[in-house]
Structure formats: structure tokens, C-alpha cells
PyMOL CGO cylinders between C-alpha atoms (Angstrom):
from pymol import cmd
from pymol.cgo import CYLINDER

trace = [
    CYLINDER, 15.84, -3.95, -5.26, 15.83, -0.21, -4.92, 0.3, 1, 1, 1, 1, 1, 1,
    CYLINDER, 15.83, -0.21, -4.92, 18.86, 1.36, -3.05, 0.3, 1, 1, 1, 1, 1, 1,
    CYLINDER, 18.86, 1.36, -3.05, 18.63, 4.34, -0.66, 0.3, 1, 1, 1, 1, 1, 1,
    CYLINDER, 18.63, 4.34, -0.66, 21.20, 6.53, 0.21, 0.3, 1, 1, 1, 1, 1, 1,
    CYLINDER, 21.20, 6.53, 0.21, 20.77, 9.37, 2.67, 0.3, 1, 1, 1, 1, 1, 1,
    CYLINDER, 20.77, 9.37, 2.67, 22.51, 12.88, 2.08, 0.3, 1, 1, 1, 1, 1, 1,
    CYLINDER, 22.51, 12.88, 2.08, 21.65, 15.16, 5.02, 0.3, 1, 1, 1, 1, 1, 1,
    CYLINDER, 21.65, 15.16, 5.02, 17.74, 15.26, 4.73, 0.3, 1, 1, 1, 1, 1, 1,
    CYLINDER, 17.74, 15.26, 4.73, 17.65, 14.35, 1.13, 0.3, 1, 1, 1, 1, 1, 1,
    CYLINDER, 17.65, 14.35, 1.13, 16.90, 10.74, 0.33, 0.3, 1, 1, 1, 1, 1, 1,
    CYLINDER, 16.90, 10.74, 0.33, 17.98, 9.26, -2.97, 0.3, 1, 1, 1, 1, 1, 1,
    CYLINDER, 17.98, 9.26, -2.97, 15.83, 6.37, -4.35, 0.3, 1, 1, 1, 1, 1, 1,
    CYLINDER, 15.83, 6.37, -4.35, 16.66, 4.37, -7.32, 0.3, 1, 1, 1, 1, 1, 1,
    CYLINDER, 16.66, 4.37, -7.32, 13.99, 4.81, -10.02, 0.3, 1, 1, 1, 1, 1, 1,
    CYLINDER, 13.99, 4.81, -10.02, 11.87, 1.73, -11.28, 0.3, 1, 1, 1, 1, 1, 1,
    CYLINDER, 11.87, 1.73, -11.28, 13.07, -0.61, -8.31, 0.3, 1, 1, 1, 1, 1, 1,
    CYLINDER, 13.07, -0.61, -8.31, 10.77, -1.41, -5.27, 0.3, 1, 1, 1, 1, 1, 1,
    CYLINDER, 10.77, -1.41, -5.27, 12.13, 0.67, -2.14, 0.3, 1, 1, 1, 1, 1, 1,
    CYLINDER, 12.13, 0.67, -2.14, 12.82, -0.90, 1.04, 0.3, 1, 1, 1, 1, 1, 1,
    CYLINDER, 12.82, -0.90, 1.04, 9.74, -1.89, 3.38, 0.3, 1, 1, 1, 1, 1, 1,
    CYLINDER, 9.74, -1.89, 3.38, 8.97, 0.97, 5.89, 0.3, 1, 1, 1, 1, 1, 1,
    CYLINDER, 8.97, 0.97, 5.89, 6.50, 1.29, 8.43, 0.3, 1, 1, 1, 1, 1, 1,
    CYLINDER, 6.50, 1.29, 8.43, 3.23, 3.14, 7.19, 0.3, 1, 1, 1, 1, 1, 1,
    CYLINDER, 3.23, 3.14, 7.19, 3.08, 6.95, 7.98, 0.3, 1, 1, 1, 1, 1, 1,
    CYLINDER, 3.08, 6.95, 7.98, -0.04, 9.04, 8.39, 0.3, 1, 1, 1, 1, 1, 1,
    CYLINDER, -0.04, 9.04, 8.39, 0.26, 10.05, 4.67, 0.3, 1, 1, 1, 1, 1, 1,
    CYLINDER, 0.26, 10.05, 4.67, -0.01, 6.29, 3.60, 0.3, 1, 1, 1, 1, 1, 1,
    CYLINDER, -0.01, 6.29, 3.60, -2.86, 5.59, 5.81, 0.3, 1, 1, 1, 1, 1, 1,
    CYLINDER, -2.86, 5.59, 5.81, -4.53, 8.81, 4.30, 0.3, 1, 1, 1, 1, 1, 1,
    CYLINDER, -4.53, 8.81, 4.30, -3.90, 7.44, 0.94, 0.3, 1, 1, 1, 1, 1, 1,
    CYLINDER, -3.90, 7.44, 0.94, -5.52, 4.26, 1.80, 0.3, 1, 1, 1, 1, 1, 1,
    CYLINDER, -5.52, 4.26, 1.80, -8.66, 6.16, 3.54, 0.3, 1, 1, 1, 1, 1, 1,
    CYLINDER, -8.66, 6.16, 3.54, -9.05, 8.14, 0.40, 0.3, 1, 1, 1, 1, 1, 1,
    CYLINDER, -9.05, 8.14, 0.40, -9.03, 5.16, -1.83, 0.3, 1, 1, 1, 1, 1, 1,
    CYLINDER, -9.03, 5.16, -1.83, -11.21, 2.97, 0.46, 0.3, 1, 1, 1, 1, 1, 1,
    CYLINDER, -11.21, 2.97, 0.46, -14.09, 2.57, -1.75, 0.3, 1, 1, 1, 1, 1, 1,
    CYLINDER, -14.09, 2.57, -1.75, -11.97, 1.70, -4.88, 0.3, 1, 1, 1, 1, 1, 1,
    CYLINDER, -11.97, 1.70, -4.88, -10.28, -0.73, -2.68, 0.3, 1, 1, 1, 1, 1, 1,
    CYLINDER, -10.28, -0.73, -2.68, -13.42, -2.43, -1.46, 0.3, 1, 1, 1, 1, 1, 1,
    CYLINDER, -13.42, -2.43, -1.46, -14.74, -2.49, -5.22, 0.3, 1, 1, 1, 1, 1, 1,
    CYLINDER, -14.74, -2.49, -5.22, -11.68, -4.61, -6.16, 0.3, 1, 1, 1, 1, 1, 1,
    CYLINDER, -11.68, -4.61, -6.16, -12.39, -7.11, -3.25, 0.3, 1, 1, 1, 1, 1, 1,
    CYLINDER, -12.39, -7.11, -3.25, -14.30, -10.46, -3.90, 0.3, 1, 1, 1, 1, 1, 1,
    CYLINDER, -14.30, -10.46, -3.90, -17.97, -9.88, -3.20, 0.3, 1, 1, 1, 1, 1, 1,
    CYLINDER, -17.97, -9.88, -3.20, -17.74, -13.04, -0.84, 0.3, 1, 1, 1, 1, 1, 1,
    CYLINDER, -17.74, -13.04, -0.84, -15.93, -11.67, 2.18, 0.3, 1, 1, 1, 1, 1, 1,
    CYLINDER, -15.93, -11.67, 2.18, -17.43, -13.04, 5.07, 0.3, 1, 1, 1, 1, 1, 1,
    CYLINDER, -17.43, -13.04, 5.07, -16.94, -10.08, 7.74, 0.3, 1, 1, 1, 1, 1, 1,
    CYLINDER, -16.94, -10.08, 7.74, -17.62, -6.39, 7.22, 0.3, 1, 1, 1, 1, 1, 1,
    CYLINDER, -17.62, -6.39, 7.22, -14.59, -4.68, 6.13, 0.3, 1, 1, 1, 1, 1, 1,
    CYLINDER, -14.59, -4.68, 6.13, -14.55, -2.01, 8.94, 0.3, 1, 1, 1, 1, 1, 1,
    CYLINDER, -14.55, -2.01, 8.94, -11.43, -0.25, 9.63, 0.3, 1, 1, 1, 1, 1, 1,
    CYLINDER, -11.43, -0.25, 9.63, -8.64, -0.53, 7.05, 0.3, 1, 1, 1, 1, 1, 1,
    CYLINDER, -8.64, -0.53, 7.05, -5.26, -0.05, 8.75, 0.3, 1, 1, 1, 1, 1, 1,
    CYLINDER, -5.26, -0.05, 8.75, -1.84, 0.50, 6.73, 0.3, 1, 1, 1, 1, 1, 1,
    CYLINDER, -1.84, 0.50, 6.73, 0.78, -1.40, 8.39, 0.3, 1, 1, 1, 1, 1, 1,
    CYLINDER, 0.78, -1.40, 8.39, 3.84, -1.28, 6.01, 0.3, 1, 1, 1, 1, 1, 1,
    CYLINDER, 3.84, -1.28, 6.01, 4.41, -0.35, 2.71, 0.3, 1, 1, 1, 1, 1, 1,
    CYLINDER, 4.41, -0.35, 2.71, 7.17, -0.06, -0.32, 0.3, 1, 1, 1, 1, 1, 1,
    CYLINDER, 7.17, -0.06, -0.32, 7.23, 2.55, -3.00, 0.3, 1, 1, 1, 1, 1, 1,
    CYLINDER, 7.23, 2.55, -3.00, 8.42, 2.49, -6.75, 0.3, 1, 1, 1, 1, 1, 1,
    CYLINDER, 8.42, 2.49, -6.75, 9.22, 5.76, -8.43, 0.3, 1, 1, 1, 1, 1, 1,
    CYLINDER, 9.22, 5.76, -8.43, 7.78, 6.05, -11.79, 0.3, 1, 1, 1, 1, 1, 1,
    CYLINDER, 7.78, 6.05, -11.79, 6.12, 9.12, -13.50, 0.3, 1, 1, 1, 1, 1, 1,
    CYLINDER, 6.12, 9.12, -13.50, 4.60, 9.53, -10.16, 0.3, 1, 1, 1, 1, 1, 1,
    CYLINDER, 4.60, 9.53, -10.16, 4.81, 6.62, -7.30, 0.3, 1, 1, 1, 1, 1, 1,
    CYLINDER, 4.81, 6.62, -7.30, 3.38, 3.23, -6.91, 0.3, 1, 1, 1, 1, 1, 1,
    CYLINDER, 3.38, 3.23, -6.91, 2.66, 2.61, -3.34, 0.3, 1, 1, 1, 1, 1, 1,
    CYLINDER, 2.66, 2.61, -3.34, 2.51, -1.14, -2.34, 0.3, 1, 1, 1, 1, 1, 1,
    CYLINDER, 2.51, -1.14, -2.34, 0.74, -1.25, 1.14, 0.3, 1, 1, 1, 1, 1, 1,
    CYLINDER, 0.74, -1.25, 1.14, -0.06, -3.99, 3.57, 0.3, 1, 1, 1, 1, 1, 1,
    CYLINDER, -0.06, -3.99, 3.57, -3.38, -3.38, 4.98, 0.3, 1, 1, 1, 1, 1, 1,
    CYLINDER, -3.38, -3.38, 4.98, -5.24, -5.01, 7.85, 0.3, 1, 1, 1, 1, 1, 1,
    CYLINDER, -5.24, -5.01, 7.85, -8.75, -5.27, 7.27, 0.3, 1, 1, 1, 1, 1, 1,
    CYLINDER, -8.75, -5.27, 7.27, -11.61, -6.05, 9.79, 0.3, 1, 1, 1, 1, 1, 1,
    CYLINDER, -11.61, -6.05, 9.79, -11.11, -6.42, 13.29, 0.3, 1, 1, 1, 1, 1, 1,
    CYLINDER, -11.11, -6.42, 13.29, -13.08, -9.42, 14.60, 0.3, 1, 1, 1, 1, 1, 1,
    CYLINDER, -13.08, -9.42, 14.60, -11.48, -12.48, 15.69, 0.3, 1, 1, 1, 1, 1, 1,
    CYLINDER, -11.48, -12.48, 15.69, -9.57, -13.08, 12.38, 0.3, 1, 1, 1, 1, 1, 1,
    CYLINDER, -9.57, -13.08, 12.38, -8.27, -10.19, 10.76, 0.3, 1, 1, 1, 1, 1, 1,
    CYLINDER, -8.27, -10.19, 10.76, -7.58, -10.35, 7.10, 0.3, 1, 1, 1, 1, 1, 1,
    CYLINDER, -7.58, -10.35, 7.10, -4.63, -8.87, 5.14, 0.3, 1, 1, 1, 1, 1, 1,
    CYLINDER, -4.63, -8.87, 5.14, -4.32, -7.50, 1.85, 0.3, 1, 1, 1, 1, 1, 1,
    CYLINDER, -4.32, -7.50, 1.85, -1.69, -6.00, -0.32, 0.3, 1, 1, 1, 1, 1, 1,
    CYLINDER, -1.69, -6.00, -0.32, -2.88, -2.93, -2.25, 0.3, 1, 1, 1, 1, 1, 1,
    CYLINDER, -2.88, -2.93, -2.25, -0.86, -0.90, -5.17, 0.3, 1, 1, 1, 1, 1, 1,
    CYLINDER, -0.86, -0.90, -5.17, -1.99, 2.62, -5.37, 0.3, 1, 1, 1, 1, 1, 1,
    CYLINDER, -1.99, 2.62, -5.37, -0.67, 4.89, -7.96, 0.3, 1, 1, 1, 1, 1, 1,
    CYLINDER, -0.67, 4.89, -7.96, -0.31, 8.57, -7.20, 0.3, 1, 1, 1, 1, 1, 1,
    CYLINDER, -0.31, 8.57, -7.20, 0.44, 10.75, -10.14, 0.3, 1, 1, 1, 1, 1, 1,
    CYLINDER, 0.44, 10.75, -10.14, 2.73, 14.03, -10.01, 0.3, 1, 1, 1, 1, 1, 1,
    CYLINDER, 2.73, 14.03, -10.01, -0.45, 16.15, -9.21, 0.3, 1, 1, 1, 1, 1, 1,
    CYLINDER, -0.45, 16.15, -9.21, -1.30, 14.00, -6.22, 0.3, 1, 1, 1, 1, 1, 1,
    CYLINDER, -1.30, 14.00, -6.22, -4.33, 12.29, -7.73, 0.3, 1, 1, 1, 1, 1, 1,
    CYLINDER, -4.33, 12.29, -7.73, -4.35, 8.66, -6.95, 0.3, 1, 1, 1, 1, 1, 1,
    CYLINDER, -4.35, 8.66, -6.95, -6.09, 5.51, -8.24, 0.3, 1, 1, 1, 1, 1, 1,
    CYLINDER, -6.09, 5.51, -8.24, -6.09, 1.65, -7.04, 0.3, 1, 1, 1, 1, 1, 1,
    CYLINDER, -6.09, 1.65, -7.04, -4.18, -0.35, -9.39, 0.3, 1, 1, 1, 1, 1, 1,
    CYLINDER, -4.18, -0.35, -9.39, -4.46, -3.82, -7.74, 0.3, 1, 1, 1, 1, 1, 1,
    CYLINDER, -4.46, -3.82, -7.74, -5.59, -5.58, -4.44, 0.3, 1, 1, 1, 1, 1, 1,
    CYLINDER, -5.59, -5.58, -4.44, -4.82, -8.94, -3.47, 0.3, 1, 1, 1, 1, 1, 1,
    CYLINDER, -4.82, -8.94, -3.47, -5.20, -11.26, -0.41, 0.3, 1, 1, 1, 1, 1, 1,
    CYLINDER, -5.20, -11.26, -0.41, -2.10, -11.79, 1.72, 0.3, 1, 1, 1, 1, 1, 1,
    CYLINDER, -2.10, -11.79, 1.72, -1.03, -13.54, 5.01, 0.3, 1, 1, 1, 1, 1, 1,
    CYLINDER, -1.03, -13.54, 5.01, -0.08, -11.53, 7.87, 0.3, 1, 1, 1, 1, 1, 1,
    CYLINDER, -0.08, -11.53, 7.87, 3.80, -12.22, 7.07, 0.3, 1, 1, 1, 1, 1, 1,
    CYLINDER, 3.80, -12.22, 7.07, 3.92, -12.16, 3.61, 0.3, 1, 1, 1, 1, 1, 1,
    CYLINDER, 3.92, -12.16, 3.61, 6.62, -9.78, 1.91, 0.3, 1, 1, 1, 1, 1, 1,
    CYLINDER, 6.62, -9.78, 1.91, 5.19, -7.13, -0.18, 0.3, 1, 1, 1, 1, 1, 1,
    CYLINDER, 5.19, -7.13, -0.18, 6.29, -7.94, -3.56, 0.3, 1, 1, 1, 1, 1, 1,
    CYLINDER, 6.29, -7.94, -3.56, 5.75, -6.20, -7.01, 0.3, 1, 1, 1, 1, 1, 1,
    CYLINDER, 5.75, -6.20, -7.01, 2.30, -7.29, -8.57, 0.3, 1, 1, 1, 1, 1, 1,
]
cmd.load_cgo(trace, "trace")
């Protein structure tokens, strides 16, 4: 697991490990929205409810040559919302791509996948 140490306003994170889980920020939500179509393409076609809104709930980061974001996302609204874990890679030029999507339960921890 990555360790984090704060020095003033500078945050030091161990490279390669997953950072601690954090509540989703507006920037993480924007990353999900920017990659919405790619996320939907990676979901199985037999989802019963329309996807509707995608709300980023929590996330973990992995620093590589860029950043891997592991994000828990609530999809749909209806009576039974569903949860997915999404892995989005953002390169050093702020270009991003979806590298993985998997179904999850509401309380599943975010792990590397």
C-alpha cells in the first residue's frame, strides 16, 4: 500500500503502490464524465436499466508514468443502483483512457485490477 506524508501543502506518495482511498473530488468526477462513453462500451450489453448518471464516490490513485485512477462509480438511479469499479489512466499530458471496468458491490474495497 502506498504511504502518504504531508509536508506543508506538498503530498508525497509512494510510486507504484495504490494510494489511500479518498472521497471523489470534482476533478475525479470530471474524469468519469469525460470517459463516460468508453466506460459504457466496456460494460456488458445486458444491463437491464439505463445507465443514467454516473457518480464517482471514492477513488485511489497509482502513480506511474502518469496516474491510474481506480474509481468506485454509482450508475443508474432507480430502485437498485449498481456500482462499478473503473480504472482510468491519465498520462502526463492529461489525456485519459479507460483501462478496465468491473461490477462491484456498494461496500467492495477498491483493489488493483
